[in-house]
N, C-alpha and C positions, 0 to 999 in steps of 0.2 A: 495413655503413657503412664508410667509405673517409675517414678523417681526414687532411685535407692543410691543416691550419690552423698548423703547427708554428713558424712564425715569428711566430704569438701566443703561444702554450704549447706546447711538447712535449707529446706523448701519444700512447700510455700510457707510463707510467714504469716503469725498471726495478725490478722485485718488491722489489730491496733498500731501496729509497727509501722505501716504506711501511712496510716492517718497521723500519728504523732510528728510521722517527718514531713508531711504535707502540712501540718498547722505550723511547724516551726517558720518553714519556706513560705509561707504565706502571710503569716500574722506576727512573727519574731523575726527573723532573719539577723539578729544582730550579733556581735562577737562577747561574750562574757569576759567581766575582768577589763575589757577596755576602756569602760564608759561608764558615766553614772546614771545615764537615762532609764527609762523604763523599760524600754527593749533590751537592753544590756542587762538589765538586773534579770528579767525573764530568762534571758541564756542562759546566766548563771545558776537559778533555780534548776533549770532543765538539766545542767551539767550535774549539780549536786544531788539531783533526784535519780540520775544513772549512780554516781559513787555508792547513795545509800542503798542503792536494789543490789548493785553487785556486793556490796559489803554484807548484807543480810545474806544474801545467798552462800556466800563463800566462806561465812563464818568469821567475819572480821567486827571488832566491836566500833574499830575509828574509821569512818569513811575515807577519812582524808589520807589514809594509807593505802588506798585505791588510786593507781597512777595508770591514765588511758595514754595508750600508742596506736599507732596504727593497726595494729595487728599483734597477734601471740607472738612472730617473729622477731618485731621490734623489741617486746619486751624482752624475749631471751636474749637478744644482742645486747639490752643495755646492761643486764646483770653480768653476761660473758666478758665481755671489753671491760666493762668496769670493775670488776673483779681479780679478772686473770691476768695480772703483771707477768713482767718477765719472771721465769723462776717458778711460778706458782704451779702447782699440780692440782688437775681435776679430774676427777672418776664418773664414766657415764655408764649405762647401759648398753648393751649390744644392740638396744631395739630404738636408739635414736633418729629423729626426724632430720634432712637436712637443715631445719633451722637452726639445730644445735650443731652438727655436723660442720656446716663449710664455715660457720666464725669459728671455732675450735682449730681447722686447719689453717686458715689464716693466723690464728693466736699463735700455733706452732711456731713457725716462721720467725715471731716475735720473741721466743723464749719460753713459753708456755708449754708442760708436760701434759700429755693426754693418754689415760689408761681407758681402756673398755673392757668393763667387766662383761665375761662369756655368760649368755642367757641359755636355759634350755630350749631344747627342740621347739617346744611353743611358745617361746619367748619370754618364759617367766624366771625370774629371781629372787633371792630373797636378800635380806639384811645382812645375813653370815654369808652369803655369796661375795658382798660388796666388802666388808670388813678387812678382809685380808690382803686387799689392794690399796689399802690406805697409807700415805706415809706421812712424816712431819710436816712436809712440804705440800699436804692436800689442802686448799683452801676452799674447795667446792664437790658438792656431788650433783648431779644433774641427772634426774630419771623422768620418763615421760609416764603420766599416770597410766595411759591406756595406748595401747600401740594403735598407731593409725592404719597398719597395715591388717594385722588379725586381730586387734580388739582384747590381747591379753592386757590384764589389769594387776600392776603390779602395788606392794604394800606397802602404800606412801608413809604409813604410820611407824610401821617397823624402821622403815629407812628414816624416817624423822627423829626419832626414838637415836637410833645408831649415830646420826651426824651430830646431835646436841653432847650425847657421849664423847665424843672426840674432839669438839669445840668446831666443828666445819659446817659451813652453810649451805642449806639444802635449796637447791633449785628445781621447782617441779614443773612438768610440762602438762597442763590440763586441756589442751584444746580439744580434746576429744570427750571429757568428763564432764567440763564444765556446763552446769544446767541438765545432765544426764544422768550423774551418781552424786549421792551427797558430798559435798567437801566441807572440813570444818579446818580452815587455816590453822585459828586459834587453839582448838583443843587438838589437834594432830603435832603441832610445833612446827609446819613449814614455814621455813624463813622468807621465802620467795615463790611466788605461782605466777604464771604468765596463762593468760586466759585469753581465749579468741571468741569475739563478739557474735561472729556471724554462722556460728556451729549450733550447738545446744542451747547458745543464749539466745537463739533466734533473732538475734537482731542483724543488721545489714553488714555487707562486707565493709571493710575499712576501720573496724571496731576492735578492740582487745584492749590489753593492758598487764600491769604488773601490781599483784597485791603482795604488799608488803607487811609482815607480821610486826606486831607492836615492841617484841624483844631486838629487832634487829637494829642495828644502828647505821643510819644511812651517809654517817660518816663515811662509812666503809666502801659506800658506792658511787663514784663521780657521775656524773650527768654526762650524758654521750652526747646530746644535742642542746645548745646552749643559746639564748637568745631573748627575746621579750614575752613576758608572762602578764604584765599587767599590775605586777607587785612591785614595790620598792623601785620605781623606774629610776629614782635619782642613782642608784648604784649601777656600777658598769661591770659588777662581778654577779655571777649567777645567783639568785636566792638558796639558802641551805636548808629550807623547811618543805613539808610535804604539803599537797602534792606539785608546789611550781616548780621545785627544782629539775622536775623531771619531764615538765611540761611545756616546753618552749613553743614559740608560735602560737599562730589563730588554732583552735581545735575543731575537729569534726565535729561540732554540735548539731548539723541535722543527723549525723550518723550516732551521734548520742541519743540524740531525742529517741531514735529508732532502737535505740538498742536498751534504754530505759523499760520500754514498751514492753519490750522481749522478754527482759528480764522479770518485770511483774507478772507478765504470761505464767512464767515457768513457775514464779511462788507463788500464785493463785491456783494453779494447776496441782503444784508439788512435787518435788523433785523426786521422790519415793515413788508418788505413782506414776512418772514419767521412766523409770528406771523400770518398775515391773511391765510396762507395757513394753516399751524396748527390749527387754530380756525374754518377752513371751512372742516378740516378733523374731528375735535371733534364735531360739530354742526352734521354732518351727521349721528355721534355713537349715537348721544344722542337723535337724532329724530328716528333711527334706533330701537334702544333699547328700548325706550319707547313703542312701538308696539308689544313685543313681551311678551306673559302670563307668569308670573313666575318671570319675570327679574326685578329686583330693582335695580333702580342706585342710588348710593351715590353722595354727592355733590352739587353744585350750577346747576340747570338745563337749565342756559344760559350759552352757550359757550364762549362768553365775559367775564366772571367772573371766568374764571379757564384756569388753564394750559392746555396741551394737554394729559390730564391723566383722562381717565374714568373708574372708580370703578363699580363692579355692583356684585350682587348675583343672583344665579338662586331658585328658590324655591325647596327644597327638595332635593338639590345637595350640595357636598361639594365641595370648590373654587377649589382645589386640584385636585379633579375628572375631571370640566368641564374643568380645565387646560389642563390636559391631553387629553381628547377627542378631544376637538380643535385641539392640535398639531398633535394629530393620525390618525384623520379623514380626517382634513382639512387643516393641513400645517398651521395653525394659531400659532404662537409663542409668548405667554404673561405670566404674573408672576401672580400669586395666591398666598393666605396666607394674614401674617400680614406687609411685604415690610418692615421689620426693624422699624415697627413704631406702637407699641401696643397703645401708648397714644391715637393717631390720632384715632385707628379703638374704643378705649374706648369712644371717643368724638362722632363719629359716629354710636356707637349700634353695631360693627361687631366682637366685640369681645367676643369669641377666634377665631371663624370660620375665618374669615378675608373674603377677596373679591377676586374675577378676575379683574385683571387690565389690560386695554389696553391704550397703551401710542404710539400714532401714532408719527410720527417725519417728517423731511422735505421732506423725500426721498420716502414716503409712497404716493399711490394715491388713488384717488376718487373711481376706482374700488375696490381695495384692501379693503378699508373700507366696500363696499358694499358686498363683499364676506366674510369678517368676520362677519358681522351682519348677513348674510345668516347662516352661520357655526351657530352661537349663537342660531338664531330662530330653527335651528334642535335639538342641544342639547338640547335647554329647551322643546322642543316639545317631544323629549324623556323621559325627565323626568317628565312631565305632564302625559303623557299616559303610562308611563311604572310602 
C-alpha cells in the first residue's frame, strides 16, 4: 500500500504519538484546570507542553497565545464569526477551502460583504493583486498559505505587510503548511493563524487551533463558544484573558498529548529538512506525471512553489474512476473529486469534475513515488487505448 493522502490526514504517525495518548489514558486520565490533585496537574502539564511545542514551531514567543480547538475549521469559524459583524467587508483569495467559504456565505446573509480576489491559472496571487480590492470597511483578509487542491504557496509575508499598512487583520489558513514549511507568525506579522493538528504536525484527528499574534488585541474577537474553563468560576461571564477566553469546555487532552508528541517529532527532525524531503518527492511526481500522455497537472510546475500536493486529471476518465483503479490495481491511496474546495477548482478550471490528488508526506519514499507514477502511466494508457 502506498498512502498519498497526507493533505487530508497524515499517516503513519510517529510511534511516540500513540505512546503519548496511551500513557495519558492509562496513567493520567484527568481534566486540566478542573481540580487540584496530582493527575489534574499532570493533565495541565501535558496541555502546556502542547502549547509550548506549537508556539516554538510557529514562531510565537508566548505559548498562552496558542488556542486549541477541535480542528482548523473551528479556529477559522472563531475568527470569521467573531470579526465579521454586519457591514464588515472581508477579502479572500480565489483558492479558499469550504472551511472559509461556508461560514462566509452564512455571514453574507447577515450583512457581511465578501470579495474574492481572482488568482492566476496556477492559483497564485500577490499582495498587489489584493490591494485594489480593499475598502474603508475592509476588516479582514483571509488567505490559505498553501492550496489543498494544487499546493500553490501564497506570499503570506508580503500579504501580512500589506494588511498592516492598511490596519486590516490577516487570517492565514495554514492547514497544509504547519509542520511542512517554516512559519514565523511573529516575524511575518501574521495576526491570526489557523492550524491543523492531524496533517503536517503529525498529531491525531480532532486537534488544531488558532495562533494569535502578540500585537492583536483579543478584545476585538469575542468568544464563539462560552462555558466552563476551570478559571474564575465565581463569575458567570466568560474570562477575558488567553487562552481561557476561547477554550470553554473539557478539552481533548488525549488528543493534545498526541499532538505534543507529533510536534516534538517535527521539531527534532527539523521543518526545513521535512520541507526538502517533501519537495524532492513532489518534484519527482511532477517530472514523472509530465511524461504521461493524457495527464494534465494543475498548479505551479516548480516544486519549490508548492506544498507537497499534486493534482492532475487523466483525459477521458473521471477522477473517481482513476482513484478507484489506482487503489484496486496498484494499492495507491489518494483523493479524487473537489477536495471540499469548489472555489479553488473554479479558479483552476476543474469544476465540476475535480482532480486526482497525490499528497506525499514525511514517511513516503522515492520508491513509492516511482511506483505511483508507474501506476498512473498504466491507468492513463488504458484510458488512451480503451
